[in-house]
C-alpha positions as CSV (number, residue, x, y, z in Angstrom):
1,M,27.7,-27.0,-24.0
2,A,31.3,-26.2,-22.8
3,G,32.9,-23.2,-24.3
4,I,29.8,-21.9,-26.0
5,E,27.9,-18.9,-24.6
6,K,24.4,-19.7,-23.4
7,K,21.5,-18.4,-25.4
8,I,18.2,-18.2,-23.5
9,L,14.8,-17.1,-24.7
10,L,11.9,-15.9,-22.5
11,C,8.6,-16.4,-24.2
12,D,5.8,-14.2,-22.8
13,M,2.2,-14.5,-24.0
14,N,0.8,-11.0,-24.4
15,S,-2.4,-10.2,-22.5
16,F,-2.8,-13.9,-22.1
17,F,-6.2,-14.2,-20.5
18,A,-7.8,-11.7,-22.9
19,S,-6.0,-13.3,-25.9
20,V,-7.4,-16.8,-24.9
21,H,-10.9,-15.5,-24.9
22,Q,-10.4,-13.9,-28.3
23,S,-8.9,-17.1,-29.6
24,Y,-11.7,-19.3,-28.2
25,D,-14.5,-17.0,-29.3
26,P,-14.1,-15.6,-32.8
27,Q,-16.8,-13.0,-32.1
28,L,-14.4,-11.2,-29.7
29,R,-11.6,-10.8,-32.2
30,G,-11.0,-7.2,-33.2
31,K,-12.8,-5.9,-30.1
32,P,-11.4,-4.6,-26.9
33,V,-11.8,-7.4,-24.3
34,I,-11.6,-6.9,-20.5
35,V,-11.6,-9.9,-18.2
36,A,-13.2,-8.8,-14.9
37,G,-14.4,-10.3,-11.7
38,N,-18.2,-10.4,-12.3
39,P,-19.3,-8.6,-15.4
40,E,-22.9,-9.7,-14.9
41,K,-23.2,-7.9,-11.6
42,R,-21.0,-5.1,-12.9
43,R,-18.6,-5.2,-10.1
44,G,-15.1,-6.5,-9.2
45,I,-11.7,-5.6,-10.6
46,V,-10.0,-6.0,-14.0
47,V,-8.0,-9.3,-14.2
48,A,-6.7,-8.7,-17.7
49,A,-7.3,-6.5,-20.7
50,S,-6.5,-6.7,-24.4
51,Y,-4.0,-4.2,-25.8
52,D,-6.6,-2.0,-27.4
53,A,-8.3,-1.7,-24.0
54,K,-5.0,-1.0,-22.4
55,A,-4.4,1.8,-24.9
56,R,-7.5,3.5,-23.5
57,G,-6.0,3.5,-20.0
58,V,-7.4,0.2,-18.7
59,Y,-5.0,-1.7,-16.4
60,T,-5.1,-4.8,-14.2
61,T,-6.7,-4.3,-10.7
62,M,-8.7,-1.3,-12.0
63,R,-12.3,-1.3,-10.7
64,Y,-15.0,-2.5,-13.1
65,Y,-16.8,0.8,-13.3
66,E,-13.6,2.7,-14.0
67,A,-12.7,0.4,-16.9
68,R,-16.3,0.7,-18.3
69,K,-16.0,4.5,-18.2
70,L,-12.7,4.5,-20.0
71,C,-13.6,1.9,-22.6
72,P,-17.4,1.7,-22.9
73,Q,-17.2,-0.3,-26.2
74,A,-15.2,-3.1,-24.5
75,V,-16.6,-6.6,-24.1
76,F,-16.4,-7.7,-20.5
77,V,-16.0,-11.5,-19.8
78,Q,-15.6,-13.5,-16.7
79,P,-12.3,-15.3,-15.9
80,N,-12.1,-18.9,-17.0
81,H,-9.1,-20.4,-15.4
82,M,-9.7,-23.9,-16.7
83,L,-9.6,-22.6,-20.3
84,Y,-6.4,-20.6,-19.6
85,R,-4.8,-23.7,-18.2
86,R,-5.7,-25.8,-21.2
87,Y,-4.2,-23.2,-23.6
88,S,-1.1,-23.0,-21.4
89,E,-0.6,-26.7,-21.5
90,A,-0.9,-26.8,-25.3
91,I,1.6,-23.9,-25.6
92,M,4.1,-25.5,-23.2
93,R,3.9,-28.8,-25.1
94,F,4.8,-27.0,-28.3
95,L,7.7,-25.1,-26.7
96,R,9.1,-28.3,-25.2
97,R,9.4,-29.7,-28.7
98,I,11.8,-26.8,-29.7
99,A,14.3,-26.8,-26.8
100,P,14.7,-27.5,-23.1
101,C,11.9,-25.5,-21.5
102,E,11.3,-24.2,-18.0
103,V,7.7,-23.1,-17.3
104,A,7.9,-19.9,-15.3
105,S,4.1,-19.2,-15.1
106,V,0.9,-19.9,-16.9
107,D,2.0,-17.6,-19.7
108,E,5.8,-17.5,-19.6
109,A,8.5,-20.0,-20.3
110,Y,12.3,-20.0,-20.7
111,L,14.0,-21.9,-23.5
112,D,17.6,-22.9,-23.7
113,I,18.4,-22.6,-27.4
114,T,22.2,-22.8,-27.1
115,E,22.3,-26.0,-29.1
116,L,20.1,-24.6,-31.8
117,V,22.3,-21.5,-32.1
118,A,25.4,-23.7,-32.2
119,R,23.8,-25.5,-35.2
120,G,23.5,-22.3,-37.1
121,H,20.1,-21.0,-36.2
122,T,19.8,-17.4,-34.9
123,S,17.9,-16.3,-31.8
124,R,15.7,-14.1,-34.0
125,R,14.9,-16.9,-36.4
126,V,13.9,-19.3,-33.6
127,A,11.8,-16.5,-31.9
128,A,10.1,-15.6,-35.2
129,Y,9.1,-19.3,-35.7
130,I,7.6,-19.5,-32.2
131,Q,5.7,-16.3,-32.6
132,S,4.4,-17.2,-36.0
133,K,3.2,-20.7,-34.9
134,L,1.6,-19.4,-31.7
135,Y,-0.4,-16.8,-33.6
136,S,-1.3,-18.9,-36.7
137,E,-2.4,-21.9,-34.6
138,L,-3.9,-20.2,-31.6
139,R,-4.0,-16.4,-32.3
140,I,-2.0,-15.9,-29.1
141,P,0.5,-12.9,-29.6
142,S,3.8,-13.2,-27.8
143,S,6.9,-11.1,-27.0
144,I,10.3,-12.8,-26.8
145,G,13.5,-11.7,-25.1
146,A,16.9,-13.2,-25.7
147,G,20.2,-13.1,-23.9
148,P,23.0,-15.1,-22.3
149,T,21.0,-15.5,-19.0
150,K,17.4,-16.0,-18.0
151,L,17.4,-12.6,-16.2
152,I,18.5,-10.7,-19.3
153,A,16.1,-12.6,-21.5
154,K,13.3,-11.8,-19.1
155,M,14.2,-8.1,-19.0
156,C,14.4,-8.0,-22.8
157,A,11.0,-9.6,-23.2
158,D,9.4,-6.6,-21.4
159,V,11.0,-4.0,-23.7
160,K,8.8,-4.3,-26.7
161,K,5.2,-5.4,-26.4
162,P,3.1,-6.8,-28.0
163,G,4.7,-9.1,-30.5
164,G,8.3,-7.8,-30.1
165,F,11.7,-9.4,-30.1
166,V,14.6,-7.9,-28.2
167,E,18.1,-9.4,-27.8
168,M,20.9,-8.1,-25.6
169,G,24.3,-9.2,-24.4
170,V,25.7,-8.1,-21.0
171,Q,27.1,-4.8,-22.3
172,Q,24.0,-3.9,-24.2
173,Y,21.9,-4.8,-21.1
174,R,24.0,-2.4,-19.0
175,A,23.8,0.4,-21.5
176,Y,20.1,0.1,-21.8
177,F,19.0,-0.7,-18.2
178,W,21.5,1.1,-16.0
179,P,19.8,4.6,-16.5
180,Q,16.4,3.1,-15.7
181,A,14.6,3.1,-12.3
182,V,15.6,0.4,-9.9
183,G,12.0,-0.8,-9.9
184,K,12.4,-2.1,-13.5
185,L,14.9,-4.8,-12.3
186,H,13.3,-8.2,-12.3
187,G,12.9,-9.4,-8.7
188,C,13.1,-6.0,-7.1
189,G,9.6,-5.5,-5.5
190,K,8.0,-2.4,-4.1
191,S,9.3,-2.8,-0.6
192,T,12.8,-3.4,-1.8
193,V,12.6,-0.3,-4.1
194,E,11.5,1.8,-1.1
195,R,14.4,0.6,1.0
196,L,16.9,1.2,-1.8
197,K,15.5,4.7,-2.4
198,H,15.8,5.4,1.3
199,K,19.5,4.5,0.9
200,G,19.9,6.9,-2.0
201,I,19.8,4.2,-4.8
202,H,17.4,5.1,-7.5
203,T,18.6,3.6,-10.7
204,I,19.8,0.1,-11.8
205,G,23.2,1.5,-12.5
206,E,23.5,3.0,-9.0
207,L,22.6,-0.4,-7.6
208,A,25.1,-2.1,-9.8
209,A,27.9,0.3,-8.6
210,H,27.0,-0.1,-4.9
211,P,29.4,-2.4,-2.9
212,V,28.0,-5.9,-2.7
213,E,29.1,-6.2,0.9
214,Q,26.8,-3.3,1.9
215,L,23.9,-4.7,-0.1
216,R,24.4,-8.0,1.6
217,A,24.4,-6.3,5.0
218,W,21.1,-4.6,4.2
219,F,19.3,-7.5,2.4
220,G,21.1,-10.6,3.3
221,K,21.4,-13.2,0.5
222,K,19.0,-11.1,-1.6
223,G,21.5,-8.3,-1.6
224,E,24.0,-10.4,-3.6
225,Y,21.2,-11.3,-6.1
226,L,20.3,-7.6,-6.5
227,H,24.0,-6.7,-7.2
228,R,24.5,-9.5,-9.7
229,A,21.2,-8.9,-11.4
230,A,21.8,-5.2,-11.8
231,N,25.2,-6.0,-13.4
232,G,23.7,-8.6,-15.7
233,T,25.8,-11.3,-14.3
234,Y,23.2,-13.3,-12.3
235,E,22.9,-16.8,-13.8
236,S,20.6,-19.8,-13.2
237,P,20.1,-22.7,-15.5
238,V,16.9,-23.4,-17.5
239,N,15.4,-26.3,-15.5
240,P,12.9,-28.3,-17.5
241,E,11.9,-30.2,-14.3
242,R,10.6,-27.1,-12.6
243,K,6.9,-26.8,-12.4
244,K,5.5,-23.4,-11.5
245,G,2.3,-23.4,-9.6
246,E,0.6,-23.2,-6.2
247,K,2.0,-25.7,-3.8
248,S,-0.8,-25.0,-1.3
249,I,-3.9,-22.9,-0.7
250,G,-5.4,-21.9,2.6
251,S,-7.5,-19.6,4.7
252,S,-7.1,-18.4,8.3
253,R,-8.8,-16.0,10.7
254,T,-7.7,-14.2,13.8
255,F,-10.4,-14.0,16.5
256,A,-11.1,-10.9,18.5
257,F,-10.4,-12.9,21.7
258,D,-8.7,-16.2,22.5
259,T,-11.3,-18.9,22.3
260,M,-12.0,-22.5,23.1
261,D,-15.5,-22.4,21.7
262,R,-15.8,-25.6,19.7
263,D,-18.9,-24.5,17.8
264,L,-17.1,-21.3,16.6
265,I,-14.1,-23.4,15.5
266,A,-16.4,-25.9,13.8
267,R,-18.3,-23.1,11.9
268,T,-15.0,-21.5,10.9
269,A,-13.6,-24.9,9.7
270,R,-16.8,-25.5,7.7
271,E,-16.6,-22.1,6.1
272,F,-13.0,-22.6,5.1
273,S,-13.5,-26.1,3.9
274,E,-16.2,-25.1,1.5
275,K,-14.3,-22.1,0.3
276,L,-11.1,-24.2,-0.3
277,A,-13.0,-27.0,-2.0
278,E,-14.5,-24.5,-4.4
279,K,-11.0,-23.2,-5.2
280,L,-9.8,-26.7,-5.8
281,K,-12.6,-27.3,-8.3
282,Q,-11.9,-24.1,-10.1
283,K,-8.3,-25.0,-10.4
284,R,-9.1,-28.6,-11.4
285,K,-6.9,-29.8,-8.5
286,K,-7.3,-32.2,-5.5
287,T,-5.5,-32.2,-2.1
288,K,-3.7,-35.1,-0.4
289,T,-2.8,-33.3,2.9
290,V,-4.9,-31.1,5.2
291,V,-3.0,-28.8,7.6
292,V,-4.5,-27.0,10.6
293,E,-2.6,-23.9,11.6
294,V,-3.2,-22.1,14.9
295,K,-1.7,-19.4,17.1
296,F,-1.8,-19.1,20.9
297,D,-1.8,-15.4,21.8
298,Y,0.5,-13.7,19.3
299,R,3.2,-16.2,19.2
300,Q,4.5,-18.1,16.1
301,A,2.0,-20.3,14.3
302,V,1.9,-24.0,15.1
303,S,0.6,-26.5,12.6
304,R,-0.3,-30.2,12.4
305,S,-1.3,-32.1,9.3
306,M,-3.2,-35.2,8.2
307,A,-2.4,-37.2,5.1
308,L,-5.5,-38.4,3.3
309,T,-5.8,-41.9,1.9
310,V,-7.2,-40.6,-1.4
311,S,-6.8,-37.1,-2.9
312,T,-10.0,-35.0,-2.6
313,D,-11.7,-31.8,-3.6
314,Q,-14.7,-32.4,-1.3
315,A,-15.6,-29.9,1.4
316,D,-16.9,-32.6,3.8
317,E,-13.7,-34.6,3.7
318,I,-11.5,-31.5,4.2
319,Y,-13.7,-30.5,7.1
320,R,-13.6,-33.9,8.8
321,A,-9.8,-34.1,8.5
322,A,-9.4,-30.5,9.8
323,M,-11.6,-31.1,12.8
324,Q,-9.9,-34.4,13.6
325,V,-6.5,-32.6,13.7
326,Y,-8.0,-29.8,15.8
327,E,-9.5,-32.3,18.3
328,V,-6.3,-34.3,18.7
329,Y,-3.8,-31.4,18.9
330,F,-5.4,-28.1,19.7
331,S,-8.8,-28.4,21.5
332,T,-7.4,-28.0,25.0
333,R,-6.0,-24.5,24.7
334,P,-7.5,-21.1,23.7
335,L,-6.7,-20.1,20.2
336,R,-6.1,-16.6,18.8
337,L,-5.9,-17.8,15.2
338,F,-7.3,-20.8,13.3
339,G,-6.6,-21.7,9.7
340,I,-6.7,-24.6,7.2
341,R,-4.2,-25.1,4.5
342,L,-4.2,-27.7,1.7
343,H,-0.9,-29.2,0.6
344,Q,0.2,-31.7,-2.0
345,L,-2.1,-30.3,-4.7
346,T,-2.4,-32.7,-7.7
347,D,-4.0,-32.1,-11.1
348,E,-7.2,-33.7,-12.2
349,E,-7.4,-35.5,-15.5
350,Y,-9.1,-33.4,-18.2
351,E,-9.6,-33.5,-21.9
352,Q,-6.9,-31.7,-23.8
353,L,-7.6,-29.2,-26.5
354,R,-6.6,-30.5,-29.9
355,F,-4.2,-28.1,-31.6
356,T,-2.3,-29.0,-34.7
357,F,1.2,-28.0,-33.6
């Protein structure tokens, strides 16, 4: 809307995987819940933890035995990605009914509530309604950030968890975040943080004050993003058409020596096909395109693909397509690396959970 400042919300479901298990199984409510790789075999790593488990020092990627030692009273459950996806779909359907909504991940979404604010609703009131409905209907706690841009809304949502609401304008954003470590800036990963520290830039404020030309020389186009983000001036519209998710999945292997051994390639292709088919089934997806990727010596990877007539999640069909591509394009030269990647992933049909939103 021309002439009216944008107002964006970022809705972040708190401890989403653990919260879903507590919602779905009432016996888990009120107990610390840890989602781990394989609780039955007592191994693997922590995928998610409820806030009462986090309060005891449990964190994502922690080893199972360490989490058990810190929180012996916790209930350990295995990941159930199909269930998470069903909850996520229900939540996103609800959010789309409120305002234009961009799904950022399975447990996050941006809402452009500019029009609602122009009609007299406050950001706090809209956020309170969302949080109340999500918890009363699904028992899913959420934190919400609000601001004139997606970036500021995202940064605000991380300030107060769980169940918080924080709103900032550009000046408030600068006052609050400029003294903080540069690693707190959204989109500034570990390698970027290390490079910035090496250049003497340790806080978001120092990054904001650094000449954008120098940042561009160091980081290319990303340098401009870092400068604008640090200053709270980076803008991108809420895009309801954007669909976050994996565009492809794959596996590859580098051999000890260059090889033309067809049996070795076939065994590797069979192994990858079975592993990728299992991943597709877990994610309730099918593939329409099978890509074979190879390397000759240590040069850049080369790939060729085959489009399937019908989408599939079957290992045999993936294997047959991959071997056909290999035979046609790559069987006459020794390979250093062989890989299979599945593109054009499509959703399976599944029964939706019935929520009363």
